[in-house]
Structures are given as structure tokens and as C-alpha cells.
N, C-alpha and C positions, 0 to 999 in steps of 0.2 A: 624830117629832122626833129630831134627831141627838143622840147621847150623846157625851160627851167621848172615849170609846174607839172611836168609829166616825166618823172624820173623812172628809170628802170630800177628793179629791186636792188641790184648790185650798187647803184649809185646812191641809194638812200641809206646805206649801212653807216652807222655811227661808231659801233664798237665790234671788235672781233676778239674772241677768247679761244685759246687752245693750250694744252700742256706744253711746257718748255722743251720736253724731250719728245721727239717724233715717235709715234706709235709703230708697233710692228703690225703690218697688215699684208694681206694677199689680194691682189686684183685679178679676178677671174672673169674675163670678158665684161669688164665694167662693174662687176659685183664685188664689193669690198668685204673682206672677212678680217675682223680684228681679234687680237688675243683676248681682249676682255673689255667690258664697259669702262673700266677705270682708265684705259689708255685713250679713250675718246674724250672724256670730260671728267676732270677730277671733282670730287665733292666740294672742295674749297673754291674751285673755279666757278662752280654753279652758284655757290653762296654769294660770291663777289659779283657775279653777273646779275643775280637777282637784286642785290643792293643797288647796283648802278641803274638797272631798269627802273626801280622805284624812284631813284633820284631824278632820272630824266623825265619820268611821268610827272613828278612834283614840279619840276622845272617848267614843263609845258603848261601846267595849271597856273604857276606863278606868272608866266608870260601871257596868260589868258589866250592860249592858242587852241581853241576847241577843234580846229581842223587837223591838229597834229596828234597822232597816237604813237605809242612806242610798243613795239613787239619784239620778242626774242624767239629765235628758232635754232634748232640743231641742224646744221647744214652739212651734207656730205657731197663733196665735189671732187672726184678723182682726177678731173682734167685740169682744173685751174689751181688746185692745191695739192701737188704731188707729194710734198713732205708731210703736210698736215691736212689730209683730205676731210677730216671731220672737225668742224669748228662751231662754237656758239656765235651767232651773229645777232646784233641788236640794231634794228633799223626803224626809221620813221615811216609811218603809213598814213595816208590821207589823200583825198583827191587833189587838194591844193598845196601839198608839200612841195617846196621848191629847193633848189640847191642852197639858197641862203639859209633856209631852216636847217638843212643838214650840217652846214658849216658851223652854224651857231651851236647846235647840239654837240657836235664833235668838240668844239671849243669848251663847252660846259663840262664835258666828260674829262677832257685834258686838265682843266682847271681843278676839278675835284681830286683827281688822282695826284696831281702835283702837290696838293695841300698836305698830304701825309706820306707821299712816296718821293724821296729826294732824287731818285734815279730819273734820268731822261732817256727818251728813245733816241737811237742813232739817227742823225739827220732829221730830227723832229722839227716839224713845221710849227712856228709860233702862231697860235690862234686866239690869244687872249684879247686881241683888238676887236674881235667880233662881239664881245660882251660889254654891257653897260656897267657902271659902277653899282647900281642897284642889283643887277644880276649877279655880280661878283660877291656882294654881301650875302645874298641868298644862298649861293653855291658854297660859300664858306661855312655856313651853318650845316648844309647837307654833308660837306666833307667831314666835319667834326662828328656827325652822327655815324658815318661809315667807319671813321677811325675808331670810335668807341666800340663798334660791333666787332672789329677785328683786332683790337688792342691786345698785345702780349701773345697772340696766337703764333704757334710755331708751324710754318708751312714748309714741310720737308720736300714735297714734290711741287716744284714751282709751275706757274702758268704764265702765259703771255697775254698782255692787253695791248691791242692795236687800235689806233684811233682812225678807223676807216681803211678801205682797201689799199690806199696809196701809202700807208704806213707799213713798210715791209718788215721792220724789225720789232717795234713795240717795246713795252716795258715789261721786264720779268719780275713777277711778284713771288718772292721766295725768302726763306729765313724767318727770324723772329720779328713779328710786327712790333712797331714801337708802342710803348705804353701810351695811355691817353694823355695827350698834351693839349687839354682844353682849359685855357686860363680862366674862362668864365665859370667853370665848374670846380675850379680848384678851391680847396679850403683856404689856402694862403700861398703866397710866394715868399720864400725865405732866402736870405743871403747872409754871408759872413765868411769867416776864415776857419779852416779845420786842418787837421793833419791826416794824411792817408794811412790807413791801417792795413788795407788789403784790397784786392780786386779779383774778379773772375771774368776773363774776356769771353769765355764760352757762354756764360750765363748773362753777360752784359750787366754786371753789377759791380759796384765799388763800395768800400766801407770807409767812412770818415768818422773821426772823433774830434770833438771840440771841447776846450777847457771852459769856454763861456758860451752862453746861449747866442743864437743868431739875432736878427734884428728885433724880434719880439719874443722874449723868453717864455711868455705864456703859450705861444703857438709853436715853438721850436722843438722838434723831436730830439735835438742834440742834448737837451738837458737830462736825458735818460741814458747817456753813454754813447758808445759807437753805434752808428746808424748805417743801414744798407740803402743805397740809392740805385735806381735803374739808370743805366747809361748806354745809349745805343749809338754813341759817336766814337768812332775809332780814335780820333785825335784826342778826345778827352781821356780815354783809357790810357793812351800813351803819356799824356800829361801827368796822370796820377802815378804811373809807374816811374816816370822820370823824377817826380817830386819825392817819391819814397826813397829812391836811390840818392837824391841830393839832400836828404834830411831837411826837406822844405815843407812849408804848408801850402795849401791851395785856397784860393778865393773862389767861392761858388755861388750860384743862384739855382734854386730848385723849386719845383711845384710840389705841394703837399695836397694829396687828394684822398678821398675815401673810396676804397674798392667797392664796386656795386654789390657784389655778393657777400663779402665778409664785413664790410664797413670798417676795415682796418686801414690805417694810413698807408698810402703808396707815394713814395717820394721819387720824383723824376728830375734828374739833373738837366739843366738847360744851358748853363754857362760855367766854365771852369778855367782857371789859369793858376800857374805856379806863383807862390809868394816866398821870397827868401826869408829864412829865419837865421839870425846870426848867433852862433855860439850858444845853442840851447839844446844840447843832446838829450835833456830830460824829456823833451817832447816826443821822443821816438822810442821810449821804453814800452815794449808791447806787453799787454796783460797776459 
């Protein structure tokens, strides 16, 4: 009988990655032939996998667990994964690795992904109770680092992240990744009222214009005229469209940051609601 400290490789898997679309392949007497390498593992999938491996390795060091190592492999299994026979797997290795370690590291991975991916896995098992408050604080920092790495990236071919073999559905990572939402690194947080000038749902941007500066005129970008803000919340985009039709203003809160490469301000909307403006058609004359 297996003891908790002597796990089979399958039982020690923390994460599983594979493209969201099943690859085309041919099984000839157990030998699999694929259309191309890209159908097995997408480049963005590998980048995300490497980032998560780095995070889990740092988590092991934080927990001072010298007996726990993190390894990743490309696994091909035509028998147990008929739809996705080729997957990236991340597992724990070490002579004394037990089921409690595996569950804690799966919880860590789930916590980090949840920090910047609002989507949940179908029938997802809640694992946060495995983590201490200190571990959550550390993982929050790790999550922000990963979010920064993938901020604003457009992922056209999605991939799936599964938290262990028991997670049969996983989370699909696809679309435009959210801008960096790290309040600690923001130049400032601004808030105020403005009028909607336009929006682009495909680009996830809105344009607001304000007659007066926000909470701090010295730091407000609105003192220079209409301003473009990043908005990755569908409800906020709907609110902007509704406010424009209703000839209303909006109340907003946003983060102002400097882009790492250009050092230009990047403004990300974090809160938005419609505010009624009575009998003031002049507010809606477009330039």
C-alpha cells in the first residue's frame, strides 16, 4: 500500500498545461504523430508554465522545504489523455514529498492564478485553507510579478491550466491579459467625475474628459484634455455606453502607472458608475 510519503509520479502532479483546442494527431500502434510542434505546446503556454515553476520553486524556498523540488516535463500519454495526449506537467519530487505537500502547492498555484485571472474552473475545489496568512502574502507578491510579465499580452491561441489530475476542466487562459494592476507600483490612484467621449470594446479602452482635475490636479492626466483608459471589465464598458446615451457623467477610480518600456503614463480603470447630470447639454458637445 502507498504511504503519503511515497507518492507515484502521477499523484505528485501540481499543474497540467495543454492547448485549449485538441491537436490533430495519428496513433499508429501506440506511436503518436502530430501535425506540428505548435499543436503540442504553445510558446505562450511554455512561458506561463516556466513562470509558475519559478513561483513554486520560490514558494518552496519561502517555506524552507529543502526536501521539495519542482520539476516540469512534457508528457505524452496516449492511453490516459486521449483528447490531449501531450501535456506539460509540473510535479513535486523528493524522497519525503507527501500528499500534504502536493495539496499545499496546488493551493499555492490556484491562489496565484486567481489573483489575476477572474475565471474559475468548473467544479473547482477550494484549496485556500491549506495556506497560512504569511504564505498568502508571499504568493500575492509572486502573483503580481507574473501579472506584470503577461500584462497587456494578447493570447489568440488559448491554453488550459489544470490544478492536478483531478481537475478535469481547468482554467482557459486566452484573450487580452489585463494591464498591470499593482497598486504598490502605481504612481497614484485618481478619482473624480468625467464625461464619456468614446470607447472601443475590442481594444478594451474608453475615453473620458473632465472639466476639472481629479483629486490632485498636479497628478491628474485629465488636466490635459480627453484621456484614454484601459478597461477590461465588460460591465464598466456597458456603463460608459449607457452614460453616453443618457448624457450623463461617470464617477471613476483609476490607477496611473508608468509603462516599463516607454515610461509613459498608463491609466487603468478600477471602478466606474454613472452619475446623473441635470439639464447640461453643453457637457456633451464633442470636439
